[in-house]
N, C-alpha and C positions, 0 to 999 in steps of 0.2 A: 144751147144746141137743141134743134127740133129733132126729137127721137125718131119720128116717123120718116122724116126726110133722111136722117142719118142712117136708119135701118135700110131704107131703099138703096142708098148709096153703097152700103157694105154688101148688100145682096147682089147689086150690079157688079161690084168688084169681084165677088166670089164666082159669078157666072163667067166673067172674063178670065179669071185664073183657071177655072175648070176647062174652058175652051182651049186655053193655052196648054193645059195639062194633057188634054185629049190629043191635041196636035203633036205634043212631044211624045206621048205614048204611042201614037201611030208611027211616028218617026222611028221609035225604039222597039217596034213590035218584033222585028226579027231577032233582036238581042233577047227580048223577053221569052220568045219561043225557045231559043237556044238554052237560056237559063232554066226554063221549065224542064227541058230534056235532061239537062245536067242534074237537076234536083231529083227527077225520077230515077236516073241512073244511080245517084248516091243512095237514094232510098232503097233501091234493090240491093245495092252492095251492103248497106247496113242490115237489111233483112237477112241476107246470107250470113253476115257476121254474127247476128243474133242467134241464128240456127246453129252455127258452128260453136258459139259460146255455150249454148244450151247443151250441145253434145259433149263439150268439154266438161261442163258441170256434172253431167250424168256420169261421164267416165271417171272424173275425180271422186265422185261419191262411191263408185265401185272400187276404185283404188284405195280409198280410205278404209273401206270395209276389209279389203285384202290386207292392208297394212296392219289393222287391228288384229286380224286373224293371224298374220305372221308374227306379230308381237306376242300373242298368246302362245303360239307354237314355240317361239324362241324361249320364252320363260319356262315352258314345260320341258323343252330340250335341255336348257341350262340346269334345271333341277335334276333331270335324269342323269346328265353328265356329272354333276357334283356327287350324286348318289353312287354312280359307277366308280368315280375316283375314290370316294370313301371306301367302298367295298374293295377296290383294287389295292388301296393302301393296307387295309386290314388283311386281305389275302396275301399281300406281299410279306407283311410281318409274320403271318402264319407260316408261309412257305420258308421264309428265312430261318425260322425256328424249328421247322420240321424236316428240312432237307439236309442230308449228309453229303457235302461235296466230296468227290473222289480224292482230291488232294488232302482234304482234312483227314480222311480215313487212312490214307497212305502215310501221312506225317505221324499220326498218333500211333500207328502200328509199326513205325520204323524203329531204327536203333538210336538215332541221335536226338539229344535234348538241346534245343536251341531256342532262339527268340520266336521263330515261327511255331515251334511246338507249344510254347507258352500261350501264344494267341489262340491256338486251336483248343488248348486245354480250357481256357476261359470260355471260349465259344461252346465247348462240349458241356461245361458246367451249367451254362445258361440253358442249353437245350434240355438237359436232364431236369432242371428245376421247372421248365415250362411244361414238359410232357407229363410230369408227375402231378400237375395241378388237378384237383378233383372238383374245382369250381371254375366257372367261365373266367377267362383271362381279363384282368382289369383294363387292359388297353383295347379290348373289343376285338382282338385279332381272331379269336376262336368263334365269333358270331354266336354269342349266348350259349355256347357249348363248352363243357369241360374239355381241355386239350386231350386228356387221357381217354375221353369217351368218343373222340372222333375216329374215323376209319384210319386216317393217317397216323394218329397217335397210337392206336392199337398195333399198327404195322411197324411203327418206328421204335416202340418201347423195347422189344427184345434186342433189336440191333444196337440201340444205345446202351443197353445193359452189358452186352458183350464188349462193346468198345470201352465202356467204363472199367470193366474188369482188366482189360489189357492195359489201359492207361494207368490204373492203380498199381498193377504189377510192375510196369515200367518205371513209374515214379518211385516206388519202393526200392527197386534195384538201384536206381540212380542215387538216391539219398544215402543208402547204406554203403554204396561204393565210395561216395564222396566223404562220408564220415570215417570210413576205414582209412582213408588217406591221411587223416589227422594224426594217426599213430606212426606214420613213416618218419624216419629221422630227417632232419634238415628241412622240414616242411614249414613254409611260412603260413602259420595258422590264419592270420587275419586276411591274407589275400585269398586263401581257400574259402574262408567264411564269406567274404564279400562277393567273389566271382563264382564260386561253386555252389553256394547255398542261398545266400541272401538275394542274389539275382533271380532266383527261381522261387521266391517266397509264395507266389500265387499258386505254384504247383503244390506246395505244402497246404495252402488253403483249400485246394481241390481235394486233397486227402482228408482234411478235417471235415469237409461236407459230405464227401462220397464214401469214405472209408475211415471213420474215426479210429478204429482199432489199429489200422496200419499207421495212421498219423501218430498215435500214441507209441507204437513200436519204434518209429523213427525218432521220436523225441527221447524216449528212454535210452535208445542206442546212442544217440548223440551225447546225452548227459553222461553216460558211462564212459564212452570213448574219450570225450573231451576232458572228463574228470581225471582219467588216467594220464592223459597227455600233460595237463597242467600240473598234476601231482608229481609226475616224473621230472618235469623241468624244474620245479621249485625244490624238489628233494636234491637233485644234482647240484643246483646252484647253492643251496644252503650248505651242503656237504663241502663244497669247494671253499665257500666263504669261511667255514669253521676253521679251516687250516690257516686262515689269515688273521684270526682273532689274536689280539695282543692282551695278555693278562696284565691288567693295570694294578690290581690289588689282590691281597689274600688275607686270610684270617689273622695273620701276624702283624698287619699294619695297625699303627696306633694314631689316634687323633693328636695326642700330645707329642710335641717335638721339643728338642732343646732350644732354649731361647737364643742361644748364640747362633743357631743355624738360620734364624729368620731376622736377626738384627743387622742393621747396616754397619759397614766397616767404620764409617766416620760419624755415625749417629747412634743414639741410644734407642731410637724408635724401632718398633717391631714391624717388619714388612712381610706380610703373609704371602705376597706374590712370589717370594723367593722359595716357597715350599715346592719341592719337586717330587713329592710322594703321591700316594693314592688319593689324598684329600685336596690336592692342588688342582684348581680349574685350568690354569695355564691358558692355552688357546683352544681347548676342546669345545667351547661354546660357539666357535665359528660354524659348527655343523648346523646350528639353528638358522643361520643366514643362507645356507645352501641346500635347503630341503628339496627344492625342485631340480637340483642338479642331476646329471645322468648317474645311474648306479655304477658300482665298481665293475670294471671289466676284469674278470678273474684271470684270464690268461695273461693280460698285461701285468697285473699285480703279482702274479706268480713269477713271471719272467724277471720283474724288478725286485722280487723278494720283499715286497711291502707287507707291513702288518698294521692293523687298525684296531682301535678300541671297539668293544662290542657294539656301541651305539652307532658307529659308522656302518658296520655290517648290517645292523638292523635297519638303518635307513635305506640301504640299498635293496634289501629284501622287501621292505614295505613299499618302496617306490615302484618296484616291479609288480607288487601285488595290487597297488592302486591302479596302475595302467591296465593290467590284465583284467581286473574286476570291472573297470569302467567299460573297456571294449566288449567284454563278455556280456555285461548287463545290457548294453545297447544292442548287441547282436540278438540276444534272446528276446528282447522287447520287439525288435523290428521283424524277426523271423517267425517267432512263435505266436505273436499277437498279429494275426493276419486280418486286414480289413479288405472287404471287397473293393475292387477298383471303382473309383468314382463316388464312393460313399463319403459322407461327411459326419464328423462327430467322433466320440470316443469309442474305443474298441470294447467288446463285452468284458465284464469283470472276470468271468471265468478264464478267458484267454490271458488276461494280465496275470492272474494267479498262476497259470501254467508257466508263464515266462519266469516269474519269481521262483517257482518250484524247480524249474530247470536250472536256473543259476545256482540255487542252493545245492542241488545235486552235483553240479560240476565242481563247485569250490569247497564242498564239505570236507573232503580229505585234506585238501591243501591248507585250509584255515586251521584244521586240527594239527597238521604238521607244524605250522608256524607257531601255534600256541605251545605245542609240545617242546619245540626247540627253545622257545623263550623260557618255559618253566624249567627245563633242564639247566639253562644258564643261571636262572635265579636261585636254584637250589644251592649253588656254590658261588654266588655272587657276593663280593664284599666291596664292590665299587659304588659308593654312595653317590658320587658325582655322576657316574654313568647312569644310575637309576633315575636321577632327576632329569638328566638330558633325555632319557628314553620316554619319560612321562611327557615332557614338552614336545618331543617328536610325535608321540601318539596324538596329542591334542591338535598339533598342526596338520597331521594327515587327516584327522576327522574333519577339520575345517575345509581342507581341500575338497574332500568328497561332498561336503555340504554345498560348496560353491558350484560344484558340478551337478548338484541335485541328483546325486546317486547315493541313496541311503542304505545300500545292501550290506555295508560293512559296519554299521553302527553297533550291532550286537558283538561283532568281533572286537571292535575297539573298546567296548565295555569290558570284555574279558581281559584284554591286554592291560587296560588301566587297573 
């Protein structure tokens, strides 16, 4: 191919295409003008949109600054709110412990002792302990001030003291009245202890904290009154049982008996079970299998004119003694060993000692009476079988008390043995 000729040919073709293109452009000139107008219109619209977006961008920048400012204010307000809530909670605790509601004052100064009275006594005890603090409260309710040093504490202290004196006087009168009822005939002692005294053990705890001398007066009065009641009951019961005692042996009884009296009719063997004197066991050992049976009912035995060997009467007395001692020990431990409501752990050793001291004071005369009656019987006792049975009974009663985990009669059983 000749390049010069081929180049001229291509150039000629390009000229022809250009001419055709110009012709076509001329033909489409109106459309090109319309398209140009549309492009200019779109360009104007895009320019306005750009301006609008730039305005939005500026506005968003301002809004972002406002949001950051609002977030900072929100955090600050949240901190202030939390601080105010903390202060409000502390002030609420402070007011709860410093304010005396009218119904509380009316109940504590009234005449009736009931469940509501007990709740207010516990509340009063808490207020007294709080106001008497000479250091800031551990819960922060006094705001780094000692409760007794605050204006409210100084104003409330004399009012609480007057209310305490009235509550102490009322509690003293209530307990002494209830204790005096223990001496009345036909009084169910355990029901009175449970519903009249033990139900209000926190009232006695209030006396222990706020008026120890009054609490000690109540305890001593209870020990004396209950001791007289128990002593009189056991004295009357033993006096009645003494009339039912059957004399099994005397100093004239002999161990040796005629051989013919204990020999079988058709046998030459000696049968000791045929003995019917003081040294014969017979069926007296059945008492060892019925230690837990109910005691003798004196009025029924007297009506039926029954009589019993001394060990049977002793079992009845000791059965009553075990039940009374167990109930009294549990009552003394529950009533005089007062723990604050809601506390966990053992009670103070001094309080436990007071409970044991109270029990000993209650039962001292009664145990002495039982020992005295036993000694009086032993002075003139010739019943060897009865003595052995009484030793076994004493051991069995000691085991019963050990199973109950009540060891208050161990010294008594040692003396009896």
